[in-house]
N, C-alpha and C positions, 0 to 999 in steps of 0.2 A: 636396677638392671633387669630383673624379671619382668617388671612392668613394661619397659621399653621393648623387650623381646616379645612379650605377649601382644603388644600393639602392632609390632611389625608382622607378627604371624597373622593377626586379625586382618591387617591391610592386605597381606599377600593372599590370604584365603578369600577375601572378598573381591579382590581385583579380577580374577578370572570369571567370577560370576556376574559382576556388575559392568565391567568395561565393555565386553562385546555386546551386551544386551541392546544398547541404543542403536548401534549400526545395523544389528540384525533386523530390527523393526523397520529401519529406513530401507534396507534392501528389499524387504517384503513389499513395501508400498510401490517401489519402482518396478518390482517384478510384475505386479498387477498392471502397471502402466504399459509395459511392453506386451503383455498378453492382450491388452486392449488394442494396441497397434496391430497385432496379428489379426484380431477379429475385424478391425476396421478395414484392413487390406482385403480380406475375404469379402466383406460387404461391398466394398468399392468395386471389386471385380464383378460381383453379381449385378450391381446397379448398372455398370457400364455395358454388360452383355444384354440385360433385359430391357433397360431404358437408356439407350445410348445418348439420346438428345439431352436427357436430364443429367446424365453423367458428365457430359461436356460442360454443362452449366455449373457444375460443382468445382471446376478448376480453380476459381479464386480461393477456395479453402486451402488447397495445397500451396498455391503461390503465396498466400498470406503467411502460412507457417514457415516456409523457407525464408521469406523476407525477415521474419522475426529472428531467425537464427543468424541470418547475414548481418543484421544490425549489431550483433554482438562480436563479430569476427575481428573488426579493427581494434577495439579496445583490448580484446584478449591477446591479440598478437603483440600490440604495443607493450602491454604489461609484462608479458612473458619474456620478450627480448630484452627490455630495459632491465628487468631483474636479473636475467641471466648474464648479460654482458657487464652490468654494473658490479657484479659480484666477483669478477675475476680481474687480475691485474694486467696480464699480457694481452694486448690487442692481437698479437700474432696468432694466438690460440683460436680466436674467433675467425680470423681470416683463413686459417687452415680448415676449419669446419666448413666454411662457405665454399672454398675451393674444391674440397673433396666432394661435397654434395653436388655442385654443378657438374663436375667431371663425371660423376656416377650417373646423373640425370641424362647427360648427353649419350653416354654409352648405352644405357637401357632404352632410350628412345630409338636408337639405331637397331638394337636387338628386336624391339617390338615391331618396327617397320619391316625388318627382314622376315620375321615369323609371319606377319600378315601377307607379305609378298609371296612366300612359298605356298601358303594355304590358298590364297586367291588364285594363283596360277594352276593349282591342282583342281580346285572345284569348278571354276568358270561358271559361277551361278547366274550370270546375266545373259547367257546364250538363249536365243529364241524369243526374247521379249520385243515388244513393239512400242515405239514412242509416239504419242499423239501431241498435237499442238498445245492442248491443255497442260500436259505433263511438262512440256518445254517451258511454258509460262510460269508454272509453279516452281520449276528449278531456278529460273532467273530471279524470282522473288526472294529466294533464300540468301542471295548475296548481300551481306551486311555492310553498311557504310561505316560501321564502327571499327572494323578490322584495320589495323595500321601496318604500313610497311616497316621493316626492321628499324630504320633510323628514327622514324617518328615514334615507334614503340619505346625505344630507349629514352627519348626525351620525355615521353608521357609518364615515365616513372617519377619524375620530379614534380611534386605538387605545386600548385599556384601559391598556396600559403601553408604554413605549418598546420593549421587547423583543417584545411580542405582535404588533407590526407585521410582524415577520419570521416568526413561528410560525403565524399564521393564514392566510397565503397571500393576503392582500388587497393587490392592487397599489397601490391608491390610498392605503392606510395607509402602505405603504412609501414611496411618493412624498412624502407629507406629512412623515414623519420625516426623509427624506433632504434635503428642502428646508430644514427647520429646522437640521439639522446643517451643511449647506453654507453657509447664511447665517451661522451662528455662527462657523464657521471663517473665513469671509470677514471678519467683524468683528474676529477675533483678529489678523489681519495676519500678520507674520513668526512670531509665536508659534504659529500653527496649522500651520506648514509640516511639523514632525515628524509630526503627526497625518495630514496629507495623504499623506506618504510611506508611512506605515503602511497607509492605505487603498489606496494604489496597489499595494502588495505583496499585500494581500488580494484585490484585483481580479485580479491575475495568477494567484493560486492558484485562485480560483473558475473562471476561464476554462480553466485547465488541467484541473480536474475535469470541466468541461463537455465538453472535447474527449475525455476518456476515456469519458464517458457516451454520446457519439455513436456509439461502436462497437456499441452495442446497438440502433441504429436498424433494421437489417434484421429483427431478431426482433420489435420493436415494430410495424413496418410489416406484417409477415406476419400477426400476430395481429389487428391493427386491421382490415385489409382483409377477412380471412376472416370476421370477425364481422359486418361490415357487409353483405357479399354474402350470407352465410348467413341472416341475420335478415330481410332484405328479400325476397330471391327475385325471380324473373323476373315473376311475376304482378303484384306491386305496381308494378314498374317499367313494365310494359305499360299498366296501368290509369291511371297518373298520368304517362304520358310527356309529355303536352302541357304540364302544369304544370312538370315538370322541364326540358323543352327550352326553354320560354319563360323560365324563371328563369336558366338557363345563358346563353342568348343575351343577356338583359338585362344580366347581370353582365359579359359579354364587351364589349358595347357601352359600358357605363359605364366600364370600365377603359381600353379602348384608344381610345375617342373622347373622352370627357370628361376623364379623368385624363391621357391621352396629349397632348391639346391643351394642357392647363394646363402640363404639364411642358415641352413644347416652347416655349410662349410665355414662361413665366416664367424657366425655367432654361436654355432652349436645348438640352435633352437629348432624345434619342430614347428612348421608353419601352421599346422592344424591347432596346436596349443595356443599360438599367438592369436589366431583368428577366433578361437573360442573366447579368449579374453576380450576381443573386440566384437563379439557377436551382436551386441545391441546397436553398435554403430553401423554394422552391415545391414541390420534390419531397418534402421532409420533411413539409410541411403536407398534401399530397395523400395521403401514405401513412398519416398519423395522424388526419386530419380535425380537426386542432387548430391554429389559428394561434399559440397560446401556445407550441407546441413550437419555433417559430422566433424567438420574441421575443429571447432572449439573442443569437442569431446576427445578428439585424437590428441590434441595438445595436452589436455589434462591427464589422459590415460598414459601417454608416453612418459610424462614426468613421474607419475605414480609408479610406473614400471621400473624406474631406476635410471633413466637417461637424463643427463644434466640439462638445465634450462637453456643454455646457449645452443646446444645441438638441436633440441626440440624446437626452440623459437626460430632458428634459422632454416632448418631442414624442412619442417612441415609447411610453413607459408610459401617458401620458395618452390617446394615441390608441387604445390597446388597450381603453380603457373608454368613450371618447366618440366615436371616429371609426370607427363600425361600418357602413360603407357597404353591405357585403353583407347584413348583418342587416336594415338598413332596407329594402332591395329585397325581401328574403325576407318580411318581415312585411306589406309592402304587397300583394304578389301572393298570399300565403297568405290574407290577410283577404278579398280579393275572391273568391278561389277558394272559400272556405268559404261565403261569403254566397250565391254562385251555386248551390253544391251543395245548400244548404238551401232553395232556392227563394225566397229573400228578398234579391234583388240590391239593393245600396245605390245611392242617387243620389249625385252628386258632393257635394252638400251634406252627406250623411251620411258619406261617405268621408273628407273632409278633417279634420273634428274627430277621428274615430277614429284616423287616422294620426298626427296631431299628438300625441294622447295616447300612442300607442305609442312615439313618438319620445322622450317623457319617461320612459315606463315602462322603456325599454331601458337608460337610465342607472341606474335603480334596481336592475337585475338584472345589473349588470356582472360581478359575481363568481360568478354562479350557473352551476353545471355544466350544459351543454346549454342555454346562455342563449337561443339562437334560439327553440326550441320552448317553453321555459318562459316566456320573456318574452311570446311571442305569446299563450299560454294565459292567463297572469296578466293581461295587458292587456285581453284580450277579456272576462275574468271581471269586471273592474272597470268597463269602459266599455260593453260590449255583451254581456251574459251569454248571450243566446240563441245567439250564434255559437260558444260553447265546445263545443257538441254536435258541431260539424264538425271540431274539431281532430284527432279520431281518424283522419280520412281521410288525413292526411299523416304520421302517426307512422311508417308503414312505410318511407317514402322520406326521412324527415328526415335520416338520416345521409348519404344521397347528396347531398341539398341542402346539408348542412353543409360538404361539400367546397368547393362554389362560394362559400358564405358565408365560409369561412375564407380561401380564396385571395383573394377580393375585399377582405376586411378587411385582409389583409396588404399587398396591392398599394396600397391606399389609404393605409396608414400609411407605407409606404416612400416613396411620392410626396410625402406631406405633409411628411416630414422634409426632403426636398430643397427643397421650396418654402419652408418656414419658414426654412431655412438661407439661402436666396437672399434672401428678403425682409429678413432681419435682418443680411445681409452677414456671416454666420458660416460661410462655405463657401469652400474653396480650389478655385477653378475649374480651375486648371492641374493640381492633383492629381486632381480628378475626371476630367479628360480622360485622364490617364495611367492611372488605375486601370481605367476602363472600356475603355481600349485594350489592357489586359493587360500594361502595362509595369511596374506595381507590384502583383504578385499578392498576394492575401490568404493569410496563413499559416493553412491549415486545421487544422494540428496543434494549435496553441495558441490559436487564435482571437485572437491578438494579434501585432503585429509584434515578434517576439522580439528581433531584432537592434537594433531601435530602442529597445525598452523597457529593454534592458540598459545603454544609454549615455545616454538622455535624462535631463534634469533637469526637475523640475516648474517650469513657467513662473512667473516672478515676477508678482504682481498688476499688471495694466496699467490705466492710467487710462481707456482707451477701452473697457474691458470685453471685449476680444477675446482669446481664448486662442491662444497660439502653436500652430500645427499641426506635428506631427512631419514632418520632411523626409526624403524617401526617400534 
């Protein structure tokens, strides 16, 4: 008996010293990685200002890194949703999550439009500008043929084949296939458990690959920022400073007042604490001008935070197509700016129908590259063609405004995931407090809790539809 006790004491004494040691070293390595990203951003700005032509030529570095991240999005979404849905028994629980999420997305899109409408009518940033023929031609060039009307957009969600959902890079197609696979495994019951375990191993492999890809972030950040600064230049920034400043301030107010108040009232969390937890994702978006670059990490971090897989797997991918708060604000202010610049200011009666049309049009262009500017141009072409002439005015600063768009979209989806998890009671609040307090650090090396994944078993289907959360 003393021998067993002494062994237990020895294990207990050694555990605090040995267990945290490995994760601490891993966190140190990734800490240097993100310091390198900050340095790369600074160097990119310097190159763009000093050698603008050379900076523009570096754009493929940023594009290549973002494409590396995008190639991981479909398998991550598929694995996350299949594991989440396959682990619960009641399909109605999943439907409730999707319904609440879509309802919330619609309401917040309207709120974002309203805020942009108020600020745009107060600032009138487009007054006194002049439109040249060259600017008109540039504006018409931004109309993308890829944007689809609402009916065609809904049909485009259905992939041509099961496999093409992964090869075409359409998030909503992957979401549909993952939902069908998850519900099928759910209906199979115990017979589907081996498949779920296989998907779990694939998920770990995909996250491991993503952690390797992240080491290219400094190179991608350097190329992306150098290209943005080199292509825009100081002249464009000075001439459109009012529009840019107004847009950034509006996004700031929306995130920290509207979203911050919702997060505090519904979930009892401080938005600054949540954003501190997601600081590296914000840095990644800032350096690449793409919120998609942080989508896989947002999924991993929200699950680590204590939100169930079904909520994360449905809310995050759907939000990336339907919860575009930053894009809503951008389209509102840009439309008013263009109308004022053309000398044809719109009345409130004209503004509201246009903005509601743009709200629908933005869903039809969810997968379009550069969706903010392309959606704006395509929506104006369909609803108010005379305004397309002025789109060329904002082409020069669109990439700078895309920074705020992407950051606001990401913040909105992070908050939405926490809110939906709270409303559906699919969140472990005690774990949330521990994670945000730094007591349960996120494993940056693998993007998964490796020590938990190695020992946990897939939860048995539960009648109440709630998935067991991994315990630290």
